[in-house]
C-alpha positions as CSV (number, residue, x, y, z in Angstrom):
1,M,0.0,0.0,0.0
2,S,2.8,2.4,0.9
3,L,4.6,1.6,-2.3
4,S,1.6,2.5,-4.4
5,L,1.2,5.7,-2.5
6,N,4.9,6.6,-3.1
7,A,4.5,5.7,-6.8
8,K,1.4,8.0,-7.1
9,A,3.3,10.8,-5.3
10,S,6.3,10.5,-7.7
11,L,3.9,10.7,-10.7
12,A,2.0,13.7,-9.2
13,P,2.7,17.1,-11.0
14,F,5.2,19.3,-9.3
15,S,4.1,22.4,-7.5
16,A,5.0,25.9,-8.6
17,G,7.4,26.1,-5.7
18,R,9.4,23.1,-6.8
19,Y,9.6,24.5,-10.3
20,A,10.9,27.8,-8.8
21,V,13.5,25.9,-6.7
22,C,14.7,24.0,-9.8
23,L,14.9,27.2,-11.8
24,G,16.9,28.9,-9.0
25,G,19.2,25.9,-8.9
26,V,20.0,26.0,-12.6
27,V,20.4,29.8,-12.6
28,W,22.7,29.6,-9.5
29,R,24.8,26.9,-11.2
30,E,25.3,29.1,-14.2
31,A,26.1,32.1,-12.0
32,L,28.8,30.2,-10.2
33,R,30.3,29.0,-13.4
34,F,30.4,32.5,-14.7
35,L,32.0,33.8,-11.5
36,H,34.6,31.1,-11.6
37,Q,35.4,31.9,-15.2
38,R,36.6,35.5,-14.9
39,E,38.3,35.4,-18.3
40,R,34.9,34.8,-19.9
41,F,33.7,38.1,-18.4
42,V,36.8,39.9,-19.5
43,S,36.7,38.6,-23.0
44,A,33.0,39.4,-23.3
45,L,33.9,43.1,-22.6
46,V,37.2,43.3,-24.5
47,R,35.7,42.3,-27.8
48,P,33.1,45.1,-28.1
49,L,35.4,47.6,-26.5
50,V,38.0,47.0,-29.2
51,W,35.4,47.7,-31.8
52,L,34.2,50.8,-29.9
53,F,37.6,52.4,-29.1
54,I,39.6,51.4,-32.2
55,F,37.3,50.5,-35.1
56,A,34.8,53.2,-34.5
57,A,37.5,55.8,-34.0
58,G,39.2,54.9,-37.2
59,F,36.0,54.9,-39.3
60,R,34.3,57.9,-37.7
61,S,35.1,60.2,-40.6
62,V,34.6,57.6,-43.3
63,L,31.3,56.0,-42.3
64,G,28.9,58.9,-41.7
65,V,25.4,58.2,-40.4
66,S,22.6,60.3,-41.7
67,I,19.4,61.1,-39.7
68,I,17.5,57.8,-39.5
69,P,15.0,56.5,-36.9
70,P,15.3,56.4,-33.9
71,Y,17.9,59.2,-34.1
72,E,16.6,62.8,-34.4
73,T,19.9,64.3,-35.4
74,Y,23.3,63.3,-36.7
75,V,25.1,60.9,-34.4
76,L,28.7,59.8,-34.1
77,Y,29.6,56.4,-35.5
78,E,30.4,55.0,-32.1
79,V,26.9,55.9,-31.0
80,Y,25.4,54.1,-33.9
81,I,27.3,50.9,-33.5
82,T,26.7,50.7,-29.7
83,P,23.4,48.7,-30.0
84,G,25.1,46.3,-32.4
85,L,27.9,45.8,-29.9
86,M,25.4,45.1,-27.2
87,A,23.7,42.5,-29.4
88,M,27.2,41.1,-30.2
89,I,27.8,40.5,-26.5
90,Q,24.6,38.4,-26.4
91,L,25.5,36.6,-29.6
92,F,28.9,35.5,-28.3
93,N,27.4,34.6,-25.0
94,G,24.8,32.4,-26.7
95,M,27.6,30.7,-28.5
96,Q,29.6,30.4,-25.3
97,S,26.6,28.7,-23.7
98,S,26.4,26.4,-26.7
99,L,30.1,25.5,-26.2
100,S,29.5,24.8,-22.5
101,M,26.5,22.5,-23.3
102,V,28.7,20.5,-25.7
103,Y,31.3,20.2,-23.0
104,D,28.7,19.1,-20.4
105,R,27.4,16.5,-22.9
106,E,30.9,15.1,-23.4
107,M,31.6,15.1,-19.6
108,G,28.2,13.5,-18.8
109,N,26.9,16.6,-16.9
110,M,24.1,17.2,-19.4
111,R,22.8,13.7,-19.0
112,T,22.6,14.2,-15.3
113,L,20.6,17.3,-15.8
114,L,18.2,15.9,-18.4
115,I,17.3,12.7,-16.4
116,S,15.8,15.0,-13.7
117,P,12.1,14.2,-13.1
118,F,11.3,17.7,-14.2
119,P,10.1,18.2,-17.9
120,R,12.9,18.4,-20.3
121,W,11.5,21.6,-21.9
122,F,11.5,23.2,-18.5
123,L,15.1,22.3,-17.8
124,L,16.3,23.5,-21.2
125,S,14.3,26.8,-20.7
126,A,15.8,27.3,-17.3
127,K,19.3,26.9,-18.6
128,L,18.4,29.3,-21.4
129,L,17.1,31.9,-18.9
130,A,20.3,31.5,-16.9
131,G,22.4,32.3,-19.9
132,V,20.2,35.3,-20.8
133,A,20.6,36.7,-17.3
134,V,24.4,36.4,-17.6
135,S,24.4,38.1,-21.0
136,I,22.3,41.0,-19.7
137,L,24.8,41.6,-16.8
138,Q,27.6,41.7,-19.4
139,V,25.8,44.2,-21.5
140,Y,25.2,46.6,-18.6
141,A,28.8,46.3,-17.6
142,Y,29.7,47.4,-21.2
143,L,27.2,50.3,-20.9
144,V,28.9,51.5,-17.7
145,I,32.2,51.7,-19.6
146,A,30.6,53.3,-22.7
147,Y,29.0,56.0,-20.4
148,F,32.5,57.4,-19.7
149,W,33.0,57.5,-23.5
150,E,29.9,59.8,-23.6
151,I,27.7,57.1,-25.1
152,E,24.3,57.1,-23.4
153,P,20.6,57.2,-24.2
154,P,18.8,60.5,-24.5
155,T,17.4,60.1,-20.9
156,K,18.3,57.7,-18.1
157,W,15.1,55.8,-18.7
158,G,16.8,54.3,-21.8
159,Y,18.8,52.1,-19.5
160,L,15.5,50.6,-18.2
161,T,13.5,50.5,-21.5
162,V,16.3,48.6,-23.2
163,L,16.0,45.7,-20.6
164,P,13.0,43.9,-22.2
165,A,14.7,44.2,-25.6
166,L,17.9,42.7,-24.2
167,A,15.8,39.9,-22.6
168,L,14.1,39.0,-25.9
169,S,17.2,39.2,-28.1
170,G,19.1,37.2,-25.5
171,L,16.4,34.5,-25.6
172,M,16.5,34.4,-29.4
173,L,20.3,34.2,-29.6
174,G,20.5,31.8,-26.6
175,A,17.9,29.5,-28.2
176,L,20.0,29.5,-31.4
177,G,23.1,28.6,-29.5
178,M,21.1,25.8,-27.8
179,L,20.0,24.5,-31.1
180,L,23.5,24.5,-32.5
181,S,24.7,22.6,-29.4
182,S,22.5,19.7,-30.4
183,V,24.2,19.7,-33.8
184,I,27.8,20.1,-32.7
185,K,29.3,16.7,-32.0
186,Q,32.7,17.6,-30.5
187,L,34.3,20.7,-29.0
188,E,36.7,20.8,-32.0
189,N,33.9,21.6,-34.3
190,F,33.0,24.8,-32.4
191,A,35.5,26.8,-34.5
192,G,33.6,26.0,-37.6
193,V,30.4,27.3,-36.0
194,M,32.3,30.6,-35.1
195,N,33.3,31.0,-38.8
196,F,30.1,30.0,-40.5
197,V,27.4,31.2,-38.1
198,I,28.6,34.0,-35.8
199,F,30.6,36.2,-38.1
200,P,28.2,36.1,-41.1
201,M,25.3,36.9,-38.7
202,F,27.2,39.9,-37.3
203,F,28.6,41.4,-40.5
204,A,25.5,40.8,-42.6
205,S,23.4,43.0,-40.3
206,S,22.8,46.6,-39.4
207,A,25.2,46.4,-36.4
208,L,28.0,48.2,-38.2
209,Y,26.3,50.2,-41.0
210,P,22.7,51.3,-41.8
211,L,20.8,49.1,-44.1
212,W,20.3,51.9,-46.6
213,R,24.0,51.8,-47.3
214,V,23.8,48.1,-47.7
215,K,21.0,48.5,-50.2
216,E,23.2,50.8,-52.3
217,S,25.8,48.1,-52.6
218,G,23.4,45.4,-53.8
219,P,19.8,44.3,-53.4
220,W,20.7,40.7,-52.7
221,L,22.9,41.7,-49.7
222,F,20.2,43.9,-48.4
223,W,17.8,41.0,-48.6
224,V,20.2,38.8,-46.7
225,C,20.5,41.5,-44.0
226,E,16.7,41.8,-43.8
227,V,16.1,38.1,-43.2
228,N,19.0,37.9,-40.7
229,P,17.5,37.5,-37.2
230,F,20.5,39.4,-35.7
231,T,19.6,42.5,-37.7
232,H,16.2,42.6,-36.0
233,A,17.8,42.0,-32.6
234,V,20.0,45.0,-33.1
235,E,17.2,47.2,-34.3
236,L,15.0,46.1,-31.4
237,I,17.8,47.1,-28.9
238,R,18.5,50.3,-30.8
239,F,14.9,51.6,-30.7
240,A,14.4,50.5,-27.1
241,F,17.6,52.3,-26.0
242,Y,15.9,55.5,-27.3
243,Q,12.6,54.6,-25.6
244,Q,10.9,53.5,-28.8
245,I,9.5,50.2,-30.2
246,A,10.5,48.7,-33.5
247,W,7.3,46.7,-34.0
248,D,8.6,44.8,-37.1
249,S,11.7,43.8,-35.3
250,L,9.8,42.9,-32.2
251,G,7.6,40.4,-34.1
252,T,10.5,39.0,-36.0
253,V,12.6,38.4,-32.8
254,L,9.6,36.8,-31.1
255,A,9.0,34.5,-34.1
256,Y,12.7,33.5,-34.4
257,A,13.0,32.9,-30.6
258,T,10.0,30.6,-30.6
259,L,11.2,28.8,-33.7
260,F,14.8,28.2,-32.3
261,L,13.5,27.2,-28.8
262,V,11.0,24.7,-30.1
263,A,13.6,23.2,-32.5
264,A,16.1,23.0,-29.7
265,I,13.7,21.3,-27.3
266,R,12.8,18.9,-30.1
267,A,16.5,18.2,-30.9
268,Y,17.1,17.3,-27.2
269,D,14.1,15.0,-27.1
270,P,15.6,11.4,-27.0
271,A,12.8,10.0,-29.0
272,K,12.8,12.6,-31.8
273,G,15.9,14.7,-31.6
274,L,19.3,14.7,-33.2
275,L,21.1,13.4,-30.1
276,T,19.5,10.0,-30.6
277,R,20.8,9.7,-34.1
278,K,24.2,10.8,-33.0
279,G,24.3,8.4,-30.0
280,G,24.6,11.3,-27.5
């Protein structure tokens, strides 16, 4: 009798409190990993700061930016590329999370997480939220440094209104990294992902130059930038930083985030996903 009661209890749905405890545990694990990997934090800041202090300074007089929304006047080039660099931090963080998931799978830690009695979709979503939280902290650390470079929103409210945009873009890019982690078989293959996914997404976007300039170069390249999800993440952040909403980019980011997350959860499903076919 007691065994049947225990069996029924184990099959009973978890309460909201237990889900919250599980989410807190996953987030805390990622936070500890981030704190113990200080070079990860430094590298996340060095990369955009190099673009800001060196690249932007060198091309300030070459790449002029006309008055385009959300800007109401001419802006310096370093002001224009700041939203793109904020999104770049999240892009590389999503790929770093992808690398850590591949490492955890090789070491067996991922199997330990996924055999938890909690639903697999919840565990993957919790890991995704933890990575997004880390990327947002990195972005705000970059904004603190950029503030001393006289790069700031029109009002202080911009630091708050950009937060939802960072959360959505972080979810989309993190879900993309999670999907890629289901495809990457070994850590050695991660360099190929860097070359064929990250850099094309970054350069074929509005992060470094306005799309009207791209359109002047060729309509096909403009089309590639238009369908690039990273472009819409950049524009969503750019408008939110100026307390505005880019509705087209908002819808696109939400659609891509949903698509990537559903595909990643399906890929990690042992019955349907890619890991079964790869023996992982």
